[in-house]
C-alpha positions as CSV (number, residue, x, y, z in Angstrom):
1,M,0.0,0.0,0.0
2,V,2.8,2.4,0.9
3,F,4.5,1.6,-2.4
4,K,1.3,2.3,-4.3
5,R,1.0,5.7,-2.6
6,I,4.6,6.6,-3.5
7,L,3.9,5.6,-7.1
8,L,0.8,7.8,-7.1
9,L,2.7,10.8,-5.7
10,F,5.4,10.3,-8.3
11,F,3.1,10.2,-11.2
12,S,1.1,13.1,-9.9
13,Y,4.4,15.0,-9.8
14,L,5.2,14.1,-13.4
15,I,1.7,15.0,-14.6
16,F,1.0,18.2,-12.7
17,V,4.2,19.7,-11.3
18,L,6.8,19.2,-14.1
19,P,4.6,20.5,-16.9
20,A,3.8,23.6,-14.8
21,F,7.5,24.2,-14.2
22,S,8.4,23.7,-17.9
23,Q,5.6,26.1,-18.9
24,S,6.6,28.9,-16.5
25,K,7.9,32.0,-18.2
26,Y,9.8,34.9,-16.7
27,Q,11.1,38.4,-17.7
28,V,14.8,38.4,-18.2
29,T,16.7,41.7,-18.5
30,I,20.2,41.6,-20.0
31,E,22.4,44.6,-19.5
32,V,25.7,45.0,-21.2
33,K,28.0,47.2,-19.1
34,S,30.9,47.5,-21.5
35,T,32.1,46.5,-25.0
36,P,35.5,46.8,-26.7
37,A,36.6,50.2,-28.1
38,T,36.1,48.9,-31.6
39,H,32.7,48.8,-33.4
40,L,31.2,51.1,-30.8
41,H,28.4,52.3,-33.2
42,D,27.5,48.8,-34.5
43,P,24.2,47.4,-33.5
44,L,24.4,44.7,-30.8
45,Y,22.4,41.5,-31.0
46,I,21.8,38.5,-28.7
47,T,21.3,35.0,-29.9
48,G,20.5,31.9,-27.9
49,N,18.3,28.9,-27.2
50,F,15.4,31.2,-26.7
51,N,15.3,32.3,-30.4
52,G,16.6,29.3,-32.2
53,W,20.2,30.7,-32.3
54,N,19.3,33.3,-34.8
55,P,22.2,35.8,-34.8
56,K,20.2,38.8,-36.0
57,L,16.8,38.6,-34.5
58,H,16.9,40.4,-31.1
59,M,18.8,43.7,-31.1
60,L,19.7,45.4,-27.9
61,D,18.7,49.0,-27.2
62,T,21.7,51.4,-27.1
63,L,21.5,53.7,-24.1
64,P,22.5,57.4,-24.4
65,S,26.0,58.1,-23.3
66,G,26.3,59.7,-19.9
67,T,22.8,58.8,-18.7
68,T,23.8,55.4,-17.3
69,P,26.9,53.3,-16.8
70,L,25.3,50.7,-19.1
71,H,26.1,50.4,-22.8
72,S,22.9,48.6,-23.9
73,R,20.0,46.6,-22.7
74,I,17.3,44.2,-23.8
75,I,14.3,42.9,-22.0
76,L,13.1,39.4,-22.9
77,P,9.5,39.3,-21.5
78,E,8.8,35.6,-21.8
79,V,11.8,33.3,-21.2
80,K,10.9,29.7,-20.3
81,A,12.1,28.4,-17.0
82,G,15.3,26.4,-17.2
83,L,18.7,26.9,-18.7
84,L,19.1,30.1,-20.7
85,E,22.0,29.9,-23.2
86,F,23.1,33.0,-25.2
87,K,25.9,34.8,-27.0
88,F,26.3,38.3,-28.4
89,T,26.9,39.2,-32.1
90,R,27.0,42.3,-34.2
91,G,24.6,40.6,-36.7
92,D,26.1,37.4,-37.9
93,W,28.3,34.4,-36.9
94,Q,31.5,36.2,-38.1
95,T,31.0,38.9,-35.5
96,L,30.6,36.8,-32.4
97,E,31.8,38.1,-29.0
98,S,35.1,36.6,-27.9
99,T,37.7,36.8,-25.1
100,A,40.1,39.7,-25.0
101,M,42.5,37.5,-26.8
102,G,40.1,36.7,-29.7
103,T,39.1,33.2,-28.6
104,L,35.6,32.0,-29.0
105,T,34.0,30.4,-25.9
106,A,31.0,28.3,-25.0
107,P,27.6,30.0,-24.6
108,R,26.9,32.0,-21.5
109,N,24.3,30.2,-19.4
110,V,22.0,31.2,-16.6
111,M,19.4,29.1,-14.8
112,I,16.1,31.0,-15.0
113,Q,13.6,30.3,-12.2
114,K,12.3,33.8,-11.6
115,D,12.4,37.3,-13.1
116,T,16.1,37.9,-13.6
117,V,18.6,40.7,-14.3
118,I,21.9,39.7,-15.9
119,R,24.8,42.1,-16.3
120,I,27.5,41.4,-18.8
121,D,30.9,42.7,-20.0
122,I,31.9,41.9,-23.6
123,A,35.7,41.5,-23.8
124,G,36.3,41.3,-27.5
125,W,35.0,40.6,-31.0
126,R,36.2,37.6,-33.0
127,D,36.5,39.4,-36.3
128,D,39.1,41.8,-34.8
129,F,41.5,38.9,-34.7
130,P,43.1,36.7,-37.5
131,A,40.4,34.5,-39.0
132,S,42.5,31.2,-39.0
133,T,43.1,29.5,-35.6
134,A,44.7,26.4,-37.1
135,S,48.3,25.5,-36.0
136,P,51.1,25.5,-38.6
137,Q,50.9,21.7,-38.5
138,V,47.5,21.6,-40.3
139,H,47.6,21.4,-44.1
140,L,44.9,21.2,-46.7
141,L,45.7,17.9,-48.4
142,D,43.1,18.4,-51.2
143,S,40.2,20.8,-51.5
144,A,38.4,18.3,-53.6
145,F,39.5,14.7,-52.8
146,Y,37.5,12.4,-55.0
147,I,35.4,9.7,-53.2
148,P,34.7,7.1,-55.9
149,Q,32.4,5.1,-53.7
150,L,30.0,8.1,-53.5
151,A,30.9,9.9,-56.7
152,V,31.5,13.2,-54.7
153,K,34.4,15.4,-53.8
154,R,35.3,16.5,-50.2
155,A,38.0,18.6,-48.7
156,V,40.6,16.7,-46.7
157,W,43.0,18.2,-44.1
158,I,46.0,16.5,-42.6
159,Y,47.7,17.3,-39.3
160,L,51.4,16.4,-39.2
161,P,53.3,16.3,-35.9
162,K,55.8,19.1,-35.1
163,D,58.8,16.9,-35.6
164,Y,57.5,15.3,-38.9
165,A,59.8,17.3,-41.1
166,T,62.9,16.9,-38.9
167,S,62.7,13.2,-38.2
168,D,62.3,9.9,-39.9
169,K,59.8,8.5,-37.4
170,K,56.6,6.8,-38.3
171,Y,53.4,7.8,-36.7
172,P,50.0,6.4,-35.7
173,V,47.0,7.8,-37.7
174,L,43.7,9.1,-36.5
175,Y,40.9,9.4,-39.1
176,M,38.1,11.9,-38.2
177,H,34.9,13.2,-39.7
178,D,33.5,16.7,-39.9
179,G,36.9,17.9,-41.0
180,Q,36.1,21.6,-41.3
181,D,35.2,21.8,-37.6
182,L,38.3,20.2,-36.1
183,F,41.2,22.6,-36.5
184,D,40.1,26.1,-37.6
185,E,37.4,28.6,-36.6
186,A,37.6,30.1,-40.1
187,T,36.1,26.9,-41.6
188,S,34.1,25.5,-38.7
189,Q,30.3,25.5,-38.7
190,G,27.8,24.8,-35.9
191,R,24.4,25.2,-34.5
192,I,25.6,28.0,-32.2
193,G,28.2,29.5,-34.6
194,P,31.8,28.5,-35.4
195,L,33.6,26.8,-32.6
196,E,36.4,24.4,-33.6
197,W,37.3,21.3,-31.7
198,G,40.9,22.3,-31.1
199,V,42.3,18.9,-32.2
200,D,45.6,20.4,-33.4
201,E,46.2,22.3,-30.1
202,A,45.3,19.2,-28.1
203,I,47.9,17.1,-29.9
204,D,50.5,19.9,-29.8
205,R,50.2,19.7,-26.0
206,H,50.3,16.0,-25.8
207,R,53.5,13.9,-25.5
208,Q,52.1,11.3,-28.0
209,S,52.4,12.5,-31.6
210,A,50.0,11.4,-34.3
211,I,48.9,12.2,-37.8
212,V,45.3,13.3,-38.1
213,V,43.4,13.0,-41.3
214,A,40.1,14.9,-41.4
215,V,37.4,14.6,-44.1
216,A,34.9,17.4,-44.6
217,H,31.2,16.7,-44.2
218,A,28.6,17.5,-46.8
219,E,27.3,21.1,-46.9
220,S,23.7,20.4,-45.8
221,K,22.6,18.7,-42.6
222,E,20.4,16.2,-44.5
223,D,23.3,15.3,-46.8
224,R,25.7,15.0,-43.9
225,Q,23.4,12.6,-42.0
226,N,22.7,10.5,-45.1
227,E,26.4,10.2,-45.7
228,Y,27.1,9.2,-42.1
229,F,24.3,6.7,-41.5
230,V,25.2,3.1,-42.3
231,S,21.9,1.2,-41.7
232,P,18.7,2.1,-43.5
233,N,16.1,3.9,-41.3
234,S,12.8,5.7,-41.7
235,R,14.4,9.0,-42.7
236,F,17.2,7.6,-44.8
237,P,16.2,4.4,-46.5
238,N,19.3,4.4,-48.7
239,P,22.2,5.8,-46.5
240,Q,25.7,6.2,-47.8
241,G,27.7,5.5,-44.7
242,A,28.9,2.1,-45.8
243,G,30.3,3.6,-49.0
244,Y,31.9,6.4,-47.0
245,L,33.6,3.8,-44.7
246,K,34.8,1.9,-47.8
247,F,36.3,5.1,-49.0
248,I,38.2,5.6,-45.7
249,V,39.5,2.0,-45.7
250,H,40.1,1.2,-49.3
251,T,40.9,4.6,-50.9
252,L,42.0,7.2,-48.3
253,K,44.0,5.0,-45.9
254,P,46.1,3.4,-48.7
255,Y,46.8,6.9,-50.1
256,I,47.9,8.2,-46.7
257,D,50.0,5.2,-45.9
258,S,51.8,5.5,-49.3
259,H,52.5,9.2,-49.1
260,Y,53.3,9.7,-45.4
261,R,55.3,7.9,-42.8
262,T,52.6,6.0,-41.0
263,M,52.2,3.0,-38.8
264,P,49.5,1.3,-40.9
265,D,48.7,-1.6,-38.6
266,K,45.5,-1.9,-36.6
267,K,47.1,-1.1,-33.3
268,H,48.2,2.3,-34.6
269,T,45.1,3.2,-36.7
270,A,42.1,5.0,-35.0
271,M,38.9,6.7,-35.9
272,A,36.9,9.3,-34.0
273,G,33.7,11.3,-34.5
274,S,30.9,13.1,-32.7
275,S,27.1,12.9,-33.0
276,V,26.2,11.0,-36.2
277,G,29.9,10.9,-36.8
278,G,30.2,9.0,-33.5
279,L,27.6,6.5,-34.6
280,L,29.5,6.2,-37.9
281,T,32.7,5.5,-36.0
282,L,31.0,2.8,-34.0
283,Y,30.0,1.1,-37.2
284,A,33.5,1.5,-38.5
285,G,34.8,-0.5,-35.6
286,L,32.1,-3.2,-36.1
287,S,32.6,-3.4,-39.9
288,Y,36.4,-3.2,-40.0
289,P,37.7,-4.7,-36.7
290,D,40.9,-5.7,-38.4
291,V,41.6,-2.1,-39.5
292,F,40.7,0.1,-36.5
293,G,42.3,-0.6,-33.2
294,S,40.9,2.4,-31.3
295,L,37.6,4.2,-31.6
296,G,36.5,7.6,-30.2
297,V,32.7,7.5,-30.1
298,F,31.6,10.9,-28.8
299,S,27.9,11.6,-28.1
300,P,26.8,9.1,-30.7
301,S,23.3,9.6,-32.1
302,I,22.3,6.0,-31.5
303,W,18.6,6.9,-31.0
304,L,18.4,8.1,-34.6
305,D,19.6,4.7,-35.8
306,E,16.4,3.1,-34.7
307,G,18.0,0.1,-33.0
308,Q,20.1,-1.0,-36.1
309,V,23.5,-0.8,-34.4
310,Q,22.2,-3.1,-31.6
311,K,21.1,-5.6,-34.3
312,T,24.5,-5.4,-35.9
313,I,26.3,-6.1,-32.7
314,T,24.0,-9.1,-32.0
315,R,24.4,-10.5,-35.5
316,I,28.2,-10.4,-35.6
317,G,28.7,-11.3,-31.9
318,Y,29.5,-8.8,-29.2
319,Q,32.8,-10.2,-28.1
320,A,34.0,-10.7,-31.6
321,A,33.1,-7.1,-32.5
322,I,35.2,-5.5,-29.7
323,S,38.1,-8.0,-29.4
324,D,41.5,-6.2,-29.4
325,Q,39.8,-2.8,-29.8
326,H,40.0,0.2,-27.5
327,L,36.6,1.9,-27.4
328,F,36.3,5.4,-25.9
329,I,32.7,6.4,-25.5
330,F,31.7,9.9,-24.2
331,R,28.1,11.0,-23.8
332,W,27.3,14.6,-22.9
333,R,24.4,15.2,-20.5
334,E,23.1,18.6,-19.6
């Protein structure tokens, strides 16, 4: 009886309390106290999860000089309760706010549970600094590398270790997807503006050197997903992921191994990707266990795969699929 009462209370909470909380809306006032000395007369915009990350939808009101210590202000009258994420721009993703050193950062975030006033200082603007953030070790291998398995061309970048030109060493190789997002803010794309992964800087700081080969994704979201899904699903009945993986294994890897000093064996060959690219990486390990010895599976979109990867694991045998492979899985939770 006590257990039934607990269940009743729990479901009452789910039905009545949680919806009420999620539907609550509050007034949020955002005040900018200061901005850089550059672009003082440019309009200032705010973008965030409250407006679908539109960089030019909500403009702040500029306050008359001398009347207030504030630079500008905006009042958002109906912000949903929960986590508010936002950034400032001057109208597009190329004019995002930055640190005083020109580095892009993650979105600002504030938990909204009541009417709130937020005061902000903007330290810098990204477009006041050099566009490229890639290290000197990053090179454009080919702006249009032909993928015969898909009959398309994609840009391919390669990261070579600092000592590559001054040594005769051989190096392990990491193959990665979404190549335009890995090294350089000048080429990166994203839901909340350009924000590169910093793969080159991470390896620069690490004691273990490696070659990184990065293949660009398709321009549109739909084409990218179709190219990265391996198993057919309701949205993509004829996915191209299997062909893309054949390109990596049978075309790109042989090219890299023949033109660069690599360690081509399974132990020294890895693949990594995020989101649908993480799912694709998991399939790469299952499909080519004799090629990839390490897999970086970051926030894989397994739920979009409609249970197909589980069926694949069951079909080929779980232990056989992961034998002698190092699998690194990371799942982001807000």
